[in-house]
C-alpha positions, 0 to 999 in steps of 0.5 A: 179374215175369211177373204185374207185366208182365201188369198193365202190359199190361192197364193199357196196353190200357185207356188206349191202345186207343182202340177201346172203343165206337169203330169208325170211327177204327179202320177208317180207321186200319187201313192203319197198324195192324200185328198183333203176331206174337208175345207178346213184341211185344205186351208190348213195344208195351204197355210202349212205349205207357206211356211214349210220347205223354204229353200236357201239361196244356195239351193235356189242357185243350184236348182237354176244351174241344174235346170240349165245342166240337164242334157234333156229338155224337161218340163219342170213345172212351177213353184216348189216342184220346179226347184226340186227338179232343178236340184235333182238335175244338179245332183245327178249331172254336177255331183253324182256323175250318174251319166258315167255309169247309167248311160251307154255310151256316156258321150255322143260322137265327138263329145268325149271330154276325155279325148279333148273334145267339147262335152256332149252327153249321149241324150239318146240313151241318157240314164237308160243303163246298159253299161257292163261291170263284169257280171253286173249291168247298170239299170235303166233309171228312166220312167218305165211305162210297164210300171206306171211310168215310175223312174226305174219302175220304183215308187219314191219309198222304194227308191229311197230304200235302195239308195239307203240300203243298197237292196236289189229289189229285182234280185238279179244276182242272188248267187252273189248278193241281195245287195247292189254291188257296183252302185255306190249306194253307201255314198248316195245313201248319206244324202238328205231325204230332200236330196233323194226326193229331188233326184227322184223327181228329176228322173220322173220327168225324163223321157223313156230311153233304151240302153245303148250298145 
């Protein structure tokens, strides 16, 4: 019985650890990680992971599509983490249209599909913000080295709060509103917790970029 339990734990670790060849997300999620105190808690967590967070076939297909859609080559790790990062890329690049507002300019030279050119994303400034909308400028979503390499400098709980409530944690325009005025948080805030976590994980593995001009 004990030997079978150890095999289950080993399989769970391989499938769900998400730390194989993958460091940035592990660091960014450290605030949500609790080290197990006993052998029993390790075994319990492993057994729960085997039954929790199963993905549908549609989610797996979207995750695979998302990994191929990412204009930036990312190290997506393995197991459950890889699926979530793939889903995040799918939501960012095929559903949310984040590149349109958070990459300046959104397309590389000769790659503007609105001019009949073959699509080519501006990878040098990908999701680094800098697009002006009147008095507002889109924010840099890439990992911030001055804030623990967290995407947009936010922890996961802060990111979800912003997406759900529109709270401007930087309070850049207090004379106008404490809420984000251009970001369509009223739409993205309707996403599931897993969707928002997936987006966050995808942003976490991007390289740091600077806004374009």
